[in-house]
C-alpha positions as a Python dict, from the first residue, in 0.01 Angstrom:
ca = {
    (1, 'M'): (0, 0, 0),
    (2, 'N'): (376, -44, -14),
    (3, 'H'): (641, 112, 211),
    (4, 'R'): (730, 390, -31),
    (5, 'L'): (371, 513, -50),
    (6, 'F'): (347, 525, 331),
    (7, 'V'): (665, 730, 342),
    (8, 'L'): (534, 965, 74),
    (9, 'T'): (204, 1009, 259),
    (10, 'W'): (364, 1101, 592),
    (11, 'T'): (631, 1322, 435),
    (12, 'T'): (366, 1522, 251),
    (13, 'L'): (159, 1566, 565),
    (14, 'L'): (459, 1688, 763),
    (15, 'S'): (545, 1936, 489),
    (16, 'G'): (185, 2052, 484),
    (17, 'S'): (191, 2115, 859),
    (18, 'A'): (463, 2374, 817),
    (19, 'L'): (269, 2554, 545),
    (20, 'A'): (-50, 2548, 750),
    (21, 'A'): (109, 2693, 1062),
    (22, 'D'): (64, 3052, 941),
    (23, 'F'): (-312, 3000, 919),
    (24, 'R'): (-357, 2816, 1247),
    (25, 'S'): (-472, 3108, 1461),
    (26, 'S'): (-751, 3239, 1236),
    (27, 'M'): (-792, 3003, 940),
    (28, 'P'): (-785, 2633, 1032),
    (29, 'V'): (-640, 2410, 764),
    (30, 'T'): (-712, 2045, 682),
    (31, 'V'): (-469, 1843, 471),
    (32, 'S'): (-544, 1499, 333),
    (33, 'V'): (-330, 1265, 126),
    (34, 'E'): (-468, 951, -35),
    (35, 'T'): (-349, 668, -254),
    (36, 'G'): (-567, 411, -422),
    (37, 'I'): (-666, 230, -737),
    (38, 'E'): (-899, 354, -1008),
    (39, 'T'): (-1066, 222, -1320),
    (40, 'I'): (-1121, 475, -1599),
    (41, 'E'): (-1310, 421, -1923),
    (42, 'A'): (-1366, 649, -2223),
    (43, 'K'): (-1587, 598, -2527),
    (44, 'G'): (-1577, 781, -2856),
    (45, 'T'): (-1843, 748, -3126),
    (46, 'V'): (-1861, 882, -3484),
    (47, 'F'): (-2192, 940, -3661),
    (48, 'Q'): (-2268, 1000, -4029),
    (49, 'D'): (-2614, 1109, -4140),
    (50, 'G'): (-2742, 1006, -3799),
    (51, 'R'): (-2597, 655, -3822),
    (52, 'K'): (-2316, 523, -3603),
    (53, 'I'): (-2018, 434, -3820),
    (54, 'S'): (-1734, 402, -3565),
    (55, 'H'): (-1693, 343, -3193),
    (56, 'L'): (-1381, 318, -2975),
    (57, 'D'): (-1363, 179, -2620),
    (58, 'W'): (-1061, 285, -2409),
    (59, 'K'): (-1001, 145, -2062),
    (60, 'S'): (-739, 125, -1785),
    (61, 'E'): (-807, -90, -1479),
    (62, 'N'): (-646, -90, -1133),
    (63, 'L'): (-464, 233, -1207),
    (64, 'M'): (-261, 361, -910),
    (65, 'V'): (-371, 717, -825),
    (66, 'L'): (-231, 971, -579),
    (67, 'R'): (-460, 1247, -444),
    (68, 'G'): (-410, 1547, -223),
    (69, 'T'): (-655, 1800, -76),
    (70, 'L'): (-604, 2129, 109),
    (71, 'A'): (-911, 2278, 281),
    (72, 'I'): (-911, 2620, 453),
    (73, 'D'): (-1186, 2756, 679),
    (74, 'V'): (-1194, 3108, 535),
    (75, 'A'): (-1486, 3224, 753),
    (76, 'P'): (-1731, 3075, 1004),
    (77, 'D'): (-1917, 2795, 821),
    (78, 'W'): (-1731, 2863, 493),
    (79, 'T'): (-1455, 2639, 354),
    (80, 'V'): (-1246, 2657, 36),
    (81, 'S'): (-1085, 2332, -75),
    (82, 'V'): (-837, 2262, -352),
    (83, 'S'): (-758, 1909, -464),
    (84, 'G'): (-550, 1734, -726),
    (85, 'K'): (-483, 1381, -844),
    (86, 'K'): (-239, 1205, -1074),
    (87, 'G'): (-256, 858, -1220),
    (88, 'L'): (65, 662, -1252),
    (89, 'S'): (130, 523, -1601),
    (90, 'R'): (-30, 188, -1662),
    (91, 'D'): (-129, -37, -1949),
    (92, 'G'): (-482, -39, -2081),
    (93, 'E'): (-679, -176, -2371),
    (94, 'M'): (-870, -42, -2669),
    (95, 'V'): (-1121, -193, -2908),
    (96, 'D'): (-1218, -15, -3232),
    (97, 'Y'): (-1548, -104, -3404),
    (98, 'D'): (-1662, 16, -3748),
    (99, 'W'): (-1984, -30, -3943),
    (100, 'V'): (-1898, 0, -4313),
    (101, 'E'): (-2160, -47, -4582),
    (102, 'P'): (-2260, -291, -4719),
    (103, 'F'): (-2096, -539, -4485),
    (104, 'Y'): (-2224, -465, -4135),
    (105, 'Q'): (-2515, -664, -3999),
    (106, 'N'): (-2664, -404, -3764),
    (107, 'G'): (-2560, -112, -3545),
    (108, 'S'): (-2487, -321, -3236),
    (109, 'K'): (-2137, -415, -3124),
    (110, 'S'): (-2195, -768, -3248),
    (111, 'G'): (-2293, -644, -3596),
    (112, 'W'): (-1970, -466, -3690),
    (113, 'S'): (-1797, -503, -4025),
    (114, 'H'): (-1447, -398, -3906),
    (115, 'R'): (-1291, -450, -3564),
    (116, 'S'): (-941, -409, -3424),
    (117, 'I'): (-821, -505, -3076),
    (118, 'H'): (-522, -331, -2914),
    (119, 'P'): (-408, -495, -2588),
    (120, 'D'): (-88, -284, -2589),
    (121, 'T'): (-264, 42, -2506),
    (122, 'R'): (-63, 279, -2287),
    (123, 'L'): (-194, 552, -2060),
    (124, 'D'): (14, 856, -2154),
    (125, 'H'): (-124, 1068, -1870),
    (126, 'Y'): (-418, 1105, -1635),
    (127, 'Y'): (-462, 1396, -1397),
    (128, 'G'): (-729, 1618, -1256),
    (129, 'G'): (-793, 1898, -1012),
    (130, 'S'): (-1076, 2093, -852),
    (131, 'I'): (-1158, 2396, -641),
    (132, 'E'): (-1473, 2408, -430),
    (133, 'L'): (-1647, 2654, -197),
    (134, 'N'): (-1866, 2499, 74),
    (135, 'K'): (-2120, 2648, 316),
    (136, 'K'): (-2207, 2454, 629),
    (137, 'L'): (-2585, 2425, 660),
    (138, 'V'): (-2622, 2200, 966),
    (139, 'E'): (-2391, 2130, 1260),
    (140, 'N'): (-2575, 1936, 1530),
    (141, 'G'): (-2371, 1714, 1758),
    (142, 'G'): (-2218, 1450, 1534),
    (143, 'T'): (-2426, 1543, 1228),
    (144, 'S'): (-2302, 1782, 962),
    (145, 'L'): (-2444, 1893, 627),
    (146, 'S'): (-2297, 2136, 374),
    (147, 'A'): (-2358, 2254, 17),
    (148, 'G'): (-2107, 2386, -231),
    (149, 'I'): (-2018, 2494, -580),
    (150, 'G'): (-1700, 2403, -765),
    (151, 'A'): (-1503, 2364, -1083),
    (152, 'Q'): (-1292, 2068, -1190),
    (153, 'Y'): (-1076, 1962, -1482),
    (154, 'T'): (-982, 1614, -1605),
    (155, 'D'): (-725, 1534, -1874),
    (156, 'V'): (-668, 1177, -1993),
    (157, 'K'): (-471, 1046, -2290),
    (158, 'W'): (-403, 696, -2429),
    (159, 'T'): (-201, 562, -2724),
    (160, 'A'): (-270, 220, -2879),
    (161, 'Y'): (15, 21, -3034),
    (162, 'G'): (5, -285, -3260),
    (163, 'G'): (-295, -511, -3227),
    (164, 'S'): (-494, -740, -3453),
    (165, 'Y'): (-786, -682, -3688),
    (166, 'I'): (-1074, -844, -3871),
    (167, 'Y'): (-1195, -637, -4168),
    (168, 'S'): (-1453, -676, -4444),
    (169, 'Y'): (-1315, -608, -4792),
    (170, 'E'): (-1482, -827, -5052),
    (171, 'G'): (-1712, -1004, -4808),
    (172, 'F'): (-1825, -1004, -4447),
    (173, 'R'): (-1520, -1023, -4214),
    (174, 'D'): (-1310, -1186, -4484),
    (175, 'R'): (-967, -1052, -4388),
    (176, 'Q'): (-758, -1093, -4073),
    (177, 'G'): (-417, -958, -3981),
    (178, 'S'): (-206, -768, -3733),
    (179, 'F'): (-32, -433, -3704),
    (180, 'N'): (333, -363, -3634),
    (181, 'P'): (358, -405, -3254),
    (182, 'S'): (606, -117, -3221),
    (183, 'E'): (397, 130, -3423),
    (184, 'A'): (144, 369, -3272),
    (185, 'G'): (-198, 332, -3427),
    (186, 'I'): (-434, 574, -3249),
    (187, 'T'): (-394, 838, -2978),
    (188, 'Y'): (-703, 956, -2792),
    (189, 'R'): (-733, 1245, -2546),
    (190, 'H'): (-1020, 1390, -2338),
    (191, 'K'): (-1015, 1743, -2191),
    (192, 'I'): (-1311, 1777, -1954),
    (193, 'P'): (-1377, 2105, -1764),
    (194, 'V'): (-1686, 2091, -1538),
    (195, 'L'): (-1884, 2335, -1322),
    (196, 'Y'): (-2086, 2162, -1051),
    (197, 'A'): (-2289, 2187, -729),
    (198, 'S'): (-2237, 1951, -436),
    (199, 'L'): (-2410, 1830, -122),
    (200, 'N'): (-2201, 1668, 153),
    (201, 'G'): (-2299, 1515, 485),
    (202, 'S'): (-2136, 1326, 770),
    (203, 'Q'): (-2232, 1140, 1087),
    (204, 'K'): (-1992, 1074, 1375),
    (205, 'W'): (-2006, 791, 1630),
    (206, 'D'): (-1726, 787, 1889),
    (207, 'N'): (-1404, 759, 1682),
    (208, 'W'): (-1584, 670, 1359),
    (209, 'T'): (-1717, 909, 1093),
    (210, 'L'): (-1924, 817, 789),
    (211, 'S'): (-1927, 1081, 515),
    (212, 'A'): (-2110, 1090, 184),
    (213, 'G'): (-2135, 1339, -99),
    (214, 'L'): (-2316, 1397, -426),
    (215, 'K'): (-2230, 1635, -706),
    (216, 'A'): (-2394, 1723, -1035),
    (217, 'G'): (-2293, 1964, -1305),
    (218, 'G'): (-2218, 2028, -1668),
    (219, 'T'): (-1914, 2044, -1890),
    (220, 'V'): (-1776, 2369, -2031),
    (221, 'K'): (-1598, 2362, -2370),
    (222, 'L'): (-1548, 1987, -2355),
    (223, 'K'): (-1303, 1862, -2620),
    (224, 'D'): (-1142, 1545, -2738),
    (225, 'E'): (-860, 1476, -2982),
    (226, 'D'): (-816, 1162, -3190),
    (227, 'D'): (-502, 1098, -3397),
    (228, 'H'): (-505, 808, -3645),
    (229, 'W'): (-136, 782, -3723),
    (230, 'L'): (-154, 512, -3990),
    (231, 'R'): (-398, 719, -4196),
    (232, 'S'): (-243, 1060, -4114),
    (233, 'L'): (-579, 1190, -3990),
    (234, 'R'): (-658, 1403, -3687),
    (235, 'Y'): (-1009, 1440, -3544),
    (236, 'D'): (-1084, 1741, -3322),
    (237, 'R'): (-1422, 1735, -3152),
    (238, 'T'): (-1611, 1991, -2946),
    (239, 'F'): (-1924, 1915, -2746),
    (240, 'G'): (-2208, 2115, -2599),
    (241, 'V'): (-2288, 2129, -2228),
    (242, 'S'): (-2295, 1767, -2111),
    (243, 'P'): (-2412, 1624, -1776),
    (244, 'M'): (-2175, 1502, -1505),
    (245, 'L'): (-2282, 1308, -1195),
    (246, 'G'): (-2059, 1197, -908),
    (247, 'A'): (-2078, 1041, -563),
    (248, 'N'): (-1839, 952, -282),
    (249, 'L'): (-1852, 756, 42),
    (250, 'D'): (-1584, 774, 313),
    (251, 'L'): (-1538, 588, 639),
    (252, 'G'): (-1291, 749, 880),
    (253, 'Y'): (-1137, 653, 1213),
    (254, 'D'): (-983, 909, 1451),
    (255, 'L'): (-620, 835, 1535),
    (256, 'T'): (-582, 1151, 1745),
    (257, 'A'): (-791, 1457, 1818),
    (258, 'S'): (-676, 1614, 1489),
    (259, 'S'): (-582, 1320, 1264),
    (260, 'S'): (-781, 1038, 1108),
    (261, 'L'): (-737, 745, 873),
    (262, 'Y'): (-1008, 693, 613),
    (263, 'L'): (-1124, 458, 339),
    (264, 'S'): (-1290, 622, 41),
    (265, 'G'): (-1490, 523, -265),
    (266, 'K'): (-1572, 751, -557),
    (267, 'I'): (-1767, 723, -880),
    (268, 'E'): (-1812, 977, -1158),
    (269, 'K'): (-1987, 964, -1495),
    (270, 'T'): (-1990, 1216, -1779),
    (271, 'K'): (-2212, 1158, -2082),
    (272, 'F'): (-2122, 1374, -2382),
    (273, 'K'): (-2387, 1549, -2590),
    (274, 'R'): (-2357, 1528, -2967),
    (275, 'G'): (-2064, 1736, -3089),
    (276, 'D'): (-1900, 1871, -3402),
    (277, 'T'): (-1599, 1706, -3564),
    (278, 'T'): (-1321, 1858, -3772),
    (279, 'V'): (-1114, 1604, -3967),
    (280, 'R'): (-773, 1716, -4092),
    (281, 'H'): (-531, 1534, -4320),
    (282, 'T'): (-209, 1617, -4139),
    (283, 'P'): (37, 1604, -4435),
    (284, 'T'): (-169, 1843, -4652),
    (285, 'G'): (-367, 2038, -4392),
    (286, 'L'): (-692, 1978, -4581),
    (287, 'S'): (-990, 1959, -4346),
    (288, 'E'): (-1366, 1935, -4325),
    (289, 'T'): (-1616, 1981, -4044),
    (290, 'A'): (-1930, 1781, -3969),
    (291, 'T'): (-2197, 1887, -3718),
    (292, 'D'): (-2354, 1648, -3465),
    (293, 'A'): (-2108, 1382, -3577),
    (294, 'A'): (-1945, 1294, -3242),
    (295, 'G'): (-2047, 1135, -2915),
    (296, 'G'): (-1872, 988, -2615),
    (297, 'S'): (-1844, 947, -2240),
    (298, 'F'): (-1595, 923, -1955),
    (299, 'D'): (-1642, 719, -1636),
    (300, 'S'): (-1423, 662, -1331),
    (301, 'L'): (-1450, 438, -1027),
    (302, 'S'): (-1195, 441, -743),
    (303, 'I'): (-1122, 317, -394),
    (304, 'G'): (-850, 466, -176),
    (305, 'L'): (-687, 482, 165),
    (306, 'G'): (-587, 818, 307),
    (307, 'I'): (-488, 1016, 611),
    (308, 'K'): (-629, 1354, 714),
    (309, 'T'): (-485, 1607, 958),
    (310, 'R'): (-633, 1934, 1085),
    (311, 'F'): (-410, 2218, 1202),
}
């Protein structure tokens, strides 16, 4: 972590202490600020008559992410927490596979008929937020266990520029070439609202605290958007309720009676159910809709260093 991030962390905590002062007498407040790196990966799949005809892999690695959480003890054993995160712009990569008759060998990634690789893929934005209500179930010495319900939202968007391709026109993979490096080819965006339940526990030894949490839920009105600029086509997809699973593990060390430094790890996976796709030709507005023609997923894995203070 560089000097500027340390300054940002402490400045935010000091600002938060002033805001929390009004609650100190009856509603204790905990503020945490964290910075870390995260790998995010999205997949989008197109089906036709039950057969996979296109698949896109989007990925950004070692993405710098800033997080903040505000937790308020609203009643004995009850806590409301609000959190948010933002990813700082970073390069990524995208690979686009197609299976076009009669040239593909099979439906695996190695059997494609058309493939394009886009190393100049840019993360346009990545942010998320959540609100959660927790009830403490167990408080016994250094052991704590709580359960909660919550809602979260994730929004991620990439644009791929340039790249190279291998296509099948008159024969299997018989044409190679490249795209204009300054021209946008495809833009892809996920909008992922989730309702979930959580279970969180911690164990304290002297100045050390080990915390772990699990959460599971389902998406609500999950959508993605896919713009193919070179073909003037826009794909809008909607998915049914899809499963989300997440886990976190934190190791904290008490600096003072009310402040601690912690190392955190988080993983989250969302697997999309089959969805409907509307394809629109943007210059003319002509469109058509196909049912059960879309699939996809979104995964994230992060590690971070943060500081937590209770007022």
